[in-house]
N, C-alpha and C positions, 0 to 999 in steps of 0.2 A: 753435658754433665757438669754441674757446678760443685766445686769443692773449695773448702777454706784454705787448703794447702797452697793454692795459687796466690793467695793474698798475703802470704807470709814470706819472709826473706831470710835465707841463710840458716834455716833451722836444722839442716842436715837430716830432714825427714822426708818421706814420700808416702803417698797412699797407693796401695796395691789392690787391684781388683782380683779376687780369687775366682777361678772358673775351673770346670772339669772337662776332661776328655776321657770317656770311659770311667775308670776308677781312679784316675790320676788327677792330681791337683796342680794347677799352674797359675801364674800371676802375670799381670801387665801393669805398668805404671799408669795410674789414672790420668796423668798429664797427657798421655797419648790418645785418650778416648774422647770421641765426640758424643756418641750416644750408644745405647744398646737397644736392638730391635728384636722382636720375635721373628722366627723364620719367615722369609718371603720367597715366593716362587722365583726361580733363577732361569735366565736364558743362557744356555750353553753357547760358547764361542768356539767355532771350528778351529782346529789346529793351535789352540792355546796351550799353555804349559799344563802338564798333568795335574798340578796342584791347584789350578784355577777351576773352580766349579762352574763359573760363568759370571754374568753381570745382572744387576737389577738397578732400578731407578727410583729411589725414594725422593719425593719432592723434586723431580726433574733433574737430579744429579746422578750421573752414571757411576756406579761403584763396582769394582771387581771383588769377587768373593773368593777367599782362599780357604781351601779345605785343610784345616790345621792337622787333623788326624793323618791325612795323606802325607803332608809335609814331614811329619814325625815318624812315619812308617808304622802307624798304629792300625789295628783292625777297624774297618769302617762299618757303618750300619746306621739305620734311621736317619738317612741324609736329608729327609724332608721335615725334620724336627730340629729342635734346639734354638739357639740364639745367634744373632750376628753382633759382634763387637765392632762397631764402626770406629776406625782410628784415623788420626791425622798426624803424620810425621814425615820428614823429608819432603814437605809440600805435597804429599799424596793422601788421598782418601781411600782406604782399603777396609773391607769387611772380613773378619775372621770368624768362621763358623765353629761354634763350640757347643757342648752339650748343655751345660748349666752354669749359671752365675751364682756364687754363694755369698758374696759380700765384699766389703772393702775393709782393709786393715791399714792402720797408720803405723808405720815402723820407722826406726832410725836406720840410716845406711850403715851404722856401726854394727847392727845386729844381722846384717845380710852376709851370708857366708859366700865367699868367692869360690867358684868351682875350681878344682885343681886341674892339672894338665891332662888327666885321663878323660875329662869331659870337655874342656876348652882347649882347642888348638887354633892356630891361625886359619886352618882350613875348615874346622868343624866346631864352631862355637855355638852349641845348642842352647846354652843358658848363660845369662849374665849374673845370676845370683840365686841363692837358695835361702828360703826362710823356714826355720824350724818352729812349728806351732803345736804345742801339746803332743798329740800322737801322729802328726803328719808333717810331711815336707811339702812346701809350695815352691815349685821351680819357676823362676822368672825367666821367661823365654826371650831370646834375642830376636825380636821382631824385625829389626833392620836387616839382620843376616838372612832371615827367612825370605824377606821381600827381594833382597839383592840376589839370592840364589835363583829366585823365580825370574827376575828381570834385572840382569846385571847393569843395564844402563841407568837404573835408579840409584846405583851406588856412587862412590866418589868418582867425579869426572876427571880421571887421571889425565886424559888427553889435554885438559886445560893447561897443564904445565909441561907438555912435551917440548915446547919451543922455548923454554926458559933456561936451558942449560948454559953453562959457562958464564954465569953472572957473578960479579964480585960481591958476594954477600957472606962469605964464610966466616968473617970475623964476628958476626953477631950470634951469640949463643941463645938458644930457645929452649924453654922448659915446657914439656908436653905432659899433660895428665889425661890418659885415655885407657880405659880398662879392657876394651876389646882388642885381643891380640891381632886380629885381622886388620882392623881399622888403624891401630897403632902403627903397624908395618906399612900400610898404604900411605898414611899421612907422612911418616918419616921418609919413605921413598920419594914421595912427591916433593917434600921440602928439600931433600938433597938434590933432586933434579933442578929445583929452583935456586940452588946455590947455598942453601942454609945447611951446612954440614956439621956445625957444632950443636948437637941435639942432646938434651938431657931427658930421657924417657922414663916416665913413672906410670904406675898402673892405677892410681887413684889419687884423690885430692889429699889424702893424708900423707902419702909418699912425697907428693909435690911440696906440701907445706913443710914437711921435715927437711927437705932439701933447701928450701928458702931460709929456714931457721938456721941450718948448718952454715950456709953462705953468709948469712947476716952475722952470725957469731964470729966468723973468720974475718969480718970487716970488708969483704970484697964482693958483696951481692950484686952491685951494679956492673962489675966486670964479668961475673959468672952468668947473669941472666939479663938479656936485653928485651925479652918478651915472654909472656906466659900464654899458652894455649890450653884450654881445659874443656873437656866434655862436661855435661851436667850429670848424667846418670852413672854413678860409680859407687862401689861398696866402700865402707869405712868412712869416707868423706866425699860428698858430692861436689860438683863444680860450683854451685851457688854458695855453699859454705866456704869453699876455698877462696872464692871471689870476695866474700864478706870479710874473712880474716885478713886477706892481702890488702884490701882497700881500706881497712880500719887501722892498719899499721903505718905509723908515720914514715917509716923508711921504705917499706915495700910498696906502698901505694903509688909511688912514682913509676914503677915498672908497668909498661902497657900490658893489659890482660884481655885476651880474646876468648869469648865463649863460642865453641864450635860444636854444635849439637843438632841432632835430628828433631829436637823438641821445639825449636824456635817458632813461636807464633806471637800474636799480639800480647797475650797475657804474660808469657814467659819473657818476652822482650822487655816489658815494663818492669818485671821483677829484676832482670839483669841490670837495667838502667839504675834502679834504686840501689843496687848493690855496688855500682860504680864500674861495671865492665866498660872497657874502652871500645869494644866492637862485639857484635853478635852475628854469627852466620850459621846457616843451615848446612848440614854435612855434605851434600853433594857439591857444594861450591868451593872446591879446593883451589881453583884459580883465584876466586875472590879472597880466599883466605891469604894467599901469598901477597896479593895486592894490599890487603889490610895490614899484614906484617910489615911490608915495605914502608907504607905510609907512617905507621905508628913508631917504627924504629927510627926512621928519618927525623920525625918530629921530636922524639925523645932524646936523640943524640945531638940535636941542635944546641 
């Protein structure tokens, strides 16, 4: 799927594909989508997770099919109809079975409503944001969480940092921008295990930018932040916009910035490079994230 949004940099906008499950409207970031196919016959896989319908092989590539209604506890029916949204994130190709695709909306992250704690908790983050359009609400689902619940080994590889304890790194403060409560906790726990105990945790790019401006005004930003880690998909301000603002600022541009996102592919990587990101890593690679932080902080502090 080709979209102009991938060719632009730091606009703080995204394109959301709207689809339905029953009478409900949901959304997915177009940057996650490879293609949309009509229903294909599926081969069931014995003893697979209940939410996995089975597998199919378009163009000789085996793809697992997730029954999204089953994941969300919705009534099922007409399972041999609908569409497959083929996605690619966290280096995985996965098909999500939906009823109907309605179209694409280009929206600003500022207009996306962050779900409150009754919907989003560390254990149960069903949605990453909500878009209000005319007479309906479009819920942007947390597809990373859905896949990790089905297959935990696809999530952050926490084991990569198990042997990194008792390192002398605690004097380097790190600013983190991550909107998922679950991932934010996992990342901070991993960084603490790796010896980075001075963490400034924010929920989106806007909060992170406000912190940087606060420290800059105090005149001690280089003491307060030695490295910035940011997700891409976040309400109010996304990671690409945060990167653009930071790297366009004569003072802040010297601070190493790492984009840590499930969306990293060739197109997104080029966009991050254009914006000035010092490193870009996919979300399962928490061990590589620590190595990147080590190298960038050492280089920056020289």
